[in-house]
C-alpha positions as CSV (number, residue, x, y, z in Angstrom):
1,M,21.2,26.6,12.2
2,S,23.7,24.3,10.3
3,K,26.6,22.5,11.9
4,P,29.9,24.3,11.3
5,K,32.1,22.8,8.6
6,P,35.2,20.9,9.7
7,C,38.8,21.7,8.7
8,P,39.2,20.6,5.1
9,I,42.6,18.9,5.8
10,C,42.1,16.9,9.0
11,K,38.3,17.2,9.6
12,K,38.7,18.5,13.2
13,P,36.7,21.5,14.3
14,R,37.7,24.8,12.7
15,S,39.5,27.5,14.7
16,E,38.6,31.2,14.4
17,E,42.2,32.2,14.3
18,F,43.1,29.9,11.3
19,A,39.7,29.7,9.5
20,P,38.8,27.7,7.5
21,F,41.5,25.4,9.1
22,C,41.9,24.2,12.6
23,S,45.6,25.1,13.0
24,A,48.7,26.7,11.4
25,R,49.9,23.2,10.6
26,C,46.8,22.4,8.4
27,R,46.9,25.9,6.9
28,D,50.6,25.3,5.9
29,R,49.8,21.8,4.6
30,D,47.2,23.3,2.3
31,L,49.6,26.0,1.0
32,A,52.3,23.3,0.3
33,Q,49.7,21.4,-1.7
34,W,49.3,24.5,-4.0
35,F,53.0,25.0,-4.3
36,N,53.7,21.4,-5.2
37,D,50.9,21.2,-7.8
38,G,48.8,19.0,-5.5
39,Y,45.7,21.1,-6.6
40,A,44.8,22.0,-10.1
41,V,42.2,24.3,-11.7
42,P,40.4,22.4,-14.5
43,G,40.9,23.6,-18.0
44,R,42.4,22.6,-21.3
45,P,46.2,22.0,-21.5
46,A,48.2,25.0,-22.7
47,S,50.2,24.7,-25.9
48,P,53.9,25.5,-25.9
49,D,53.2,28.5,-28.2
50,E,50.8,30.0,-25.6
51,I,53.3,29.5,-22.8
52,A,56.1,31.1,-24.8
53,G,53.9,34.1,-25.7
54,E,53.4,35.0,-22.0
55,D,56.9,36.5,-21.6
């Protein structure tokens, strides 16, 4: 059996309640990263015309 993966934020052992994180604090830090553009999905940059066409 493999060793359980640690929390992706602080590397402490995961908690069942907050999986895959160890605590609410790490879960919230991860969410803040998404809101503040700390993470990005790879892809080509969008042109201004494509962005304007989304409305």
